[in-house]
Structures are given as C-alpha cells and as structure tokens.
N, C-alpha and C positions, 0 to 999 in steps of 0.2 A: 915379320909379324909384330906387331907391337903388343907389349905386354897387356894382359887383363888386368883392367882398373880394379884397385883393392877392394872398392864397395863390392862387385860383383863377386870376388872370392870369399867374401863375407856372407853374402847371400847365398851362394852355394853350399857353405857349410850350416846355415839353417836349413836349407832344404834338404841337405843329407841326413842332418837329425830328424825331420818329420819323415822322410822314407825309411829310415830305420826304427820308428817309432819311439824315438828317445823324446821327442816331442810330439804329443798326440793332438789331434783335431779338439780344439777348444781349450788346450792348456796355453799359460801365460808364455811367451817368449822371454828369453833374458832381456832385463831391462837395458836400455841405451847404454847407460853408464857402466853396467856392468860387463857387457860384452866389448863394450870399448877398451875398460881396463884389461881384460883378459887376453885382448887380441893386441894390446899396445897401439891403438890407432884413436883418432878423433872421434868424438861423439857424432860431429858431422858426416863422418865418413858412416857409421853404423847408421845413422838418419837415412843415408841416401841407399843403402843396402835394405833397410825395412821399407823405405819407400817403394822400391824396385818389387820386393816380395809383396807388398800391397797390391801392386798393378799386376801381378802375375795371379794374384788371388790365393796366394800362401799365407798371407799375414793379413789381420784388420786390427786396424787402432782402435782404441776406445778412448774416449776423452778422460784424460786424468787417471786413468787407469793402466796403460801400455800397449803393447802390441799383442793379439793371441792367435794361435794358428787357426785358420778359418775351420768353421765347422763342414765346410763342403768336403765330399769324398771325390776322389780321381773321376776325370771326366768318362771314365768307362761305365760308371753307374747313371743310369738314364732316371729321370723322374718316372713315376707311374704314370700311365696314360690317362687321358681325361675320362672320366666315366660316361658309359653310354646307357642309362638305364631306360625301360620301356617307355614311352610318352604316352602312357595312360594311367589314370587313376586307380589305386589297387588297395584292399583291406590291409591293414597291418596284423601280423600273426608273426612273433618272434621265438614264441615257445620259454623254456625256462633255461635257455643256456645263460641269460644274463645273471640269474640267480647263481647259478654254479659258479661264474667269474667272480661274483662280490663276496662269496661265502670263502673262497680260495685265498681272494686278494685281502681278506682280513687275518688270516691264517699266517705269522709270522714264520711258518716253516717252509713256507712257499718263496720262491724268488719272486720279488714284487714288480714284476712288468705287465701285470693284468690290468689293473683299474688306476684310472688319471687321478690318484688323490698323493699329494706329496708327502712325503715322510715327514714325520714329528719334529725332526731334529732340523728341518730346514723352514720350518714355519714360525711365527711370531707368537706361539701357544703360551710359551712360560710367561713373557710379557702381559699378554692378555688376561692371563689367571692371575696376576699380581693385581690387575685391575677389578677383576672380579673379584677376589677375596676382599678388597678394599671395599669396593661399593655393598657387598653381602655385610660387612662389618658395621658400616656407618649409614647406610641405607636400605638394609635387608627388610627391616618392617614395613617401611614405605613402598617397595617396589615387591612385596609378595601380593600382586594384584594383576589385575588385566592392564594392557597398555592401553592407550588410546585407539580407535579404530585404525589409524595411518600408521601407527607403530610409534616407537620412543621418539619424541620431536627432535632432541639434541643429536640423535642417531641420524635422523632424516635431514636437519642442518647440516651436518658433517657431509654427508652424500652428496649433497647439493652443492656446497662450496667445493668439493671435489669436482665435480662435473664442469663447474664454471673454468677450472683451469685450463680446462681443454676446449673453451667455446662453446661449451653444452649448458644451455640455460634450462634448469629444471626447478620451479619454485620447490622446496620442502613440502608445499601441502600437496604437491602432485606426484608425491612418493609413497609408496606403501612398503614397509617392512614385511617379508615372508620369511617362512622356513625354508631357506635355501633356494637356489634358483632353480630347483626342479618345482618346487610348489609355484614359484613365481612363473613359470612356462604353463604350470596346470591352470593356474589362476587365468593367464591370459588368454588360453585357449577356451577356457569356460566363458571369457567373457564375449567370443568372437565367433565362435561355433556351435553347431548342434550334431549329434550322434548324425554320420553318415554324410556329413559334409567332408568337403575335399581340401586338404591343405598342400599346400606347394612346399617342399623341402630342398636341401642339398642332398647330393649322394657322392660318396657314402656320408651319413649322419651320425651323431651320438646314438648309442643304442638307449639310453635312458630317455631321450626324446622320444624315439618309436615307442617305448613302453607307456609312456602319457598317452601317445595319440592311439594306441590300441585300448588302453583303457577306456577312453572317451567314445570309441567306436566311431573313429574319422577313418577316413581315406588319405593317403597320401600319393601325391605324384610329384617323382623324384627327378630332379633337373640334372642334365650333364655338368658336371662340377670339375674343374682344370685344377690340379695340384699346386698350383701358382697364383692363378688369377681368381678363381672362386668360380660360381655359378655363370652357365651362358645364358647372357641377357636375352639373346635372340630366342631362344628355347622357351625362356620365360614369358616373351611377347608372344608367342604362339600358343604357349599353354593359356595364357590368359584369354584370348580371343576364341580357343576352341572349347574351354570348360568353366562350368560355373565354379569358382575358387572361393571360399570363405575367408582364407588368411594365407599368408606366406609366413615361412617360420627360417630366418637365415642367422648364420653367426655374423657378428658386425665386426669382429675383431680374427681370431684364428680358429678356423673349423676342426673340430674333434672328429674323425682322426686325421684330417690332410693336413691341417696347420695352414693352409692357405688364407690370403685375406686379400678382399676386394680393393680397388682403388676407390678414390673419392667421386671421381667421374664415372665410374659403374655404378655405384650407390646412387647416386643423384639421377641417373637413368633409370633406374630400379623405381626409384621413388615415384619418378614422372609417370612411368608406367601403372603403378598400383595407384597413383590417384586418378589417373585416367579411367580405370575400370573397377575404381573405389573398392579397392581390397586392402583392408588392414594388414601391418608388417608387425611380426612379432620379432623382436632382434634379442639373440643371446648373446652377450657382452661378457661373459664369465672368463675369458682371457686377454679382456682388453688390457689390462694391467702388465700382462706378461709378453713383453715385446723386446726384441732385440736389436731394432735400429734407432735413429735418434728420435724419432716421434711415435706417440702411441696412436694406433688406428683410431679415426674419428667414428664414432657411432652414427648409424643414419639418422637419429633423431636430431644430431646437434647438424646437419646439414641442411634441415629444413624444419624449424621449429613448429610449423602449423601443420605439418604431414601426421597422417594417422598411422603412428609409430608406439608401441609398447616394448620398451626397454626392460629387460630381465637379465640379472645380475647376481651375483652375492660374494662373500669373503672365503669361500670356501677352497678356491685355489690358492689363496695369497696368505690369509693369516690362521684360519682355524676352522675345519671341516665339520668337528664336532660341535661347534657353537650353533650351527645351521641358520645361519643369517643371509638373508638375501634380500633383493627388492625388485620392485616394478617400478618404473618410472613412465608416465603417459600425460603429455598436456591437454589429449583430447578424449581419453576414456575412463578418467579417475572415478567416478561414481560408477560406472559398472564394474570397474576392477574391484572396488571396495566391497560391492555386494558380493561379487564371486569370492574374495578373500574370506570375508566374515561367514558364508556359507562352509566354506572348505576346512576352516580350522579357527575362526573367530581372531584370534590374534596369536603372537608369539611371546616367548618368555619374556617379561618385563626386565629382569636382573641383567641377563647377557646382553640386552641391546645397549643398556645404558653403560655395562662394561666395555663393550665396543666404541660407543661415544667417547666415553673416557680415551680410549686408547688413540684412536684417531685425532682426539683433540691433543695428544701429548707430543706430536710431531716426530714419531719415530717409525710413522709407517713408511713414508719416501725412503729412508736409509734401508730399511729393511727389503721393500720392492727392488731396490738397486742391487742388494745382496743376492736375492732369490733370481732375479734375471740374469746376472753372471754365473749362478750356479745352473741352471735349467739350459743356458746357452752352452755351457761347459758338458753337461749331460748328454744333450744333441750331439755336439761334435763327437764326443767318446762313442756314445752309440752309434753313431754312424760309420764311424770310422771301423769298430768291432763288426758290424754288420758287413761291412764292404770287404773286410779280409776273411770273413768265416761263411758265407752264405754262397750257394752257388753263382755263377757268373750271370745267370740271365736275370737275378734279382734287380727290381729297382727299389730306389729308396725317397722319400720325400726330403725334402730340404726348408722346413720350415722357419719362418722368421719369428714366432712366438709361440706360447705354449710349452709345453712338455710331453707331447707325444709324436711318435713316427709310425707313417704308416707304409708296409713293407709290400710289394706286389711281387708273386712269385711268377712260374711259367704258366701260362693259362691251364693247363691240364693237371696243375699241381693242387692238392686236397688239404688245406690247413687245418682241417678238423680232425684229420688222421697226426698231423703234426701236432696238434693240441693233446691229443690222447695219449701220445709217447710222453710230450713233455710232463702231463700231469704226473704220469707215474716216477719222475724225476723231480717232483716237487717244483717245476717251472711254471708260472703261470702267465698267459698272455691273453690277448683279446683275438679270437678269430674273425675274420673279415665278415661272415653271414652275418654275423650280428648287427652289422651298421648298415642295413637295407631292409625295406620290407619286399622287395623284388627278386628274391632267390638270386643273390647274384655274390661276388667278391668271395667266394670260397677258396680262391689261390692267394688270398691278402691276408695279412695280420696286422695288428696295432701293437706296439711297445710302448709302455709307459717309462718316461726318462725323470719320474719325479722324486727319485730316492737318491740318498747318497751314492756316487760310484765308488764302489770297491770291488775286490777280488770276487767276489759272490755274484755281483751283479754282472761283471765282464765275463765270467766264465759262465755263467747261465745264457747269455746271448750265444759265445761261442759254441755251447753244447747245442742248443736250438739250430744251429748251421749245421752242426755235424748230424743231426737227426734228420734235415733236410735234404743233406747228401743221401744219408742211409734211404729214406724214403723214395728218393728219385731213381737210388740203385735196386731196391725191391719191386718196383713197379714199372723200372725201363721207360721211365720218361724220355 
C-alpha cells in the first residue's frame, strides 16, 4: 500500500481540530506559513492541504485574509423546509409580543439573542460621534434648522455615489432621507396603498414590517419562501392573476429571518411579472452591505432602471441604529414619496445627517464594512456550530450568506412560545417564530440574533436554550 500523501496528513490534522472543537466554525485556520513551520513542510504542501479542505467544504478562503473554518454545520443538519403559507390574503394582527421582545432586547441583563441590532462595540458609532461633535462645534447654529424636503444634499450625494459602485444609477434628487428604514417602508406603503389593500410579502418576514402593515390597515398575502433561494416566483405569478394586489414588498438582499437571497434571474422575472400586472415593488435592502460572498447582491432597482420600484434602506445595521438615518430611492415615484414623507414627519434631524455625510466622505466606511462582515460571518458560524451540538437532533438551521440572524426550525409539534417563557425566566431573549407571520404559523420556529460579540455568555445562552428544548420535549413527550 502506498503511503498517504503528506498534504492529506496535514488536512486530517485540521479536520481533527475542527471535530474536537479546537477550531470552531467561522474561526481562522493557522496561516499557511505558520502551519508549514509547525510541521516542517513547505508552504506549497500546506496549500495543497488547504485546497483539499476547501473542496471538502471544511475551509473557505478569503482574499487577503486567509483560510477560515466554514460556517456550514455537518450534513446531519437540514435546512428548514420551504414555507407553505395559505394562498389567500389575511388581515395583520400580531399583538404585543414584539413590544416585549424590544423591551427585553434593550435590557443588558438579558442575553442579546432577540433583536437584530448589532452591539455598539461592532459598529462605527465612535467615529461617527466624532464627526457629529465637530459638526456641532463648527456648524451647530446653521444646522439647527429643518433640512430641505429631500434631506441633506451631501448625504444624498454620498448615497448616490455608493449605489453607482454596483451599477445602480439613482440621482441624488431621487433620494429622500428618512428616520430609519422603518419610516422608509411606511412612507413607501403610504404612497402605494390604501387601508384594506393587499400587499404580497415573503413568509416568514420581519415582524417590524408586519407592525407597519397592521398599523396601515392592510391585508397580506404571504408567499412560499425557500431558505436559500427566496420566494416562489410561480406562486407570485398565480397570486397576481388571482388577486388585486396593491404592492409587493420583498427583501432585495437577505431576508429577515431566513437570510435567503434571490438570484438576479429570479429578480428580473419578478420585475417582468410586476410590470405586466402594473404592481409596484417596495424592496427592503437594509442588509445589502452585509454579504459574505465576493459580490454584493444587486437591488431589484439596479436591474431595471425604469421599473416601478421603491428602494428602502438605512445605516442602522452597519453604522449607528441610534442615529435613525435611512432613505428611499425611486426613479418613478419621488413626488408621491416626498408628499408622504412630509405628512409623516416633515424631515429628519439636520445635524446628524451632516455628520453621516462627513463620515461617508472620510473613506472609512468600506474598511468598517469589511471588518463587520468578517465578524458577522464568524458569529453565524459559531452560532450554527453551537446550535448543532446543543439542540435536539431534529432541529433544522438556516445557512445564510449575509446578515446576522439564524432561523431555527424545531419538530412540527414543538411550541417555541413555551421555550420563550422558560428562557425569559433565565434572562435569555430570542424571537419566537409566530411573530414573523400574519397567518398563525411558525410556532415551532425561532430566530436568533448573531449581532453581538461572541463570548462565553452568548455561547452558554445558546447551549441553555438547547437544554431547555430537550426538557420541554421530555415534559410533553414529543
């Protein structure tokens, strides 16, 4: 029998370190030079080993950064099933569960797994605050006024220039600054719908969006949504033929809570269908800059400049949620959106907009984005690994390529509201699945936020959720 090639022996060493939890999902593997020195082999041999591990899905190379343990959990964990919501419009009634989540998420005494808000330590708040202090010191008097109707001109110019980098042409005069993405979505719905209208959405979808839809008295038609590829385009086509639809509202990057992202081909087909039926699209692009692959997902509006699309986004997930700076961009409905914005809140704070424009112009944002993307990628890998080893074997876990949330699917008969009650007693906050639908579904699901620095407290809280899940299953004889 011929001896095993040296590079295979090295690859087995790395695989063993992963299996023994020495190297965890999302962690950086030893550098090629370091591993070569430790084993007294050439760097070429180590590269052969690492390339083999890449082919097996154990490692993933990042340009100019090194090799990382993949965030994928073992094959024993399946992805959640594609959702199957009822194919009929329903009113939105989600109750006060969201308020409870938000209240506890702001309480540092609770483990921060509930709300999709990054921790302050990961964001660029300190740098932004310095820009704010300088603007207040030098321009405070002149900026203690209302902004122009569309918002600060320098900030709109900066947003327009960033969009152009991915081939998305949006003139600054077609951008309106809002108080976060929540107001952007609300204004977009105000400009396109009336109470009682039907809006087509993904399922599951962000509970904050459901609150907005409920407040506006709208009905929703939820589409089947795959945890990897996004909405079922065939189901959308049937819905458009069957029902009168006032607007569609989809994620253009990574759905919250599934983390799925549609292909450009699917997006183009959706735009074709909506043009055919004369239905506007509201796209939520808030997670667009938090991607783990080589390329940023293209917004719908970048694929067809003349399409009836309203893009909504903000800096809340990447820079500073407390500044509440978001925006709407539309090449077709600017005037209607401006009227809706004016009637909602007139304008946003002038000084914070100026500070944000200065920060974007300083050139530090892209370095910051690269850093937080690495952190969120690592966090998701560690969270998936911890769920994999701590939760019941029937558990299914999403594998997102962006954002910083995980969707977990328990056995069909499991009730995550009971898990939530027990977890809250131990000061662990997460988001139960039933909050992400208007169709009384997903009670066996939960969403975990991976937006905080990974530490022992976060890891132990996830482990404890798994223990509580086992206890519930034993108590109720699942």
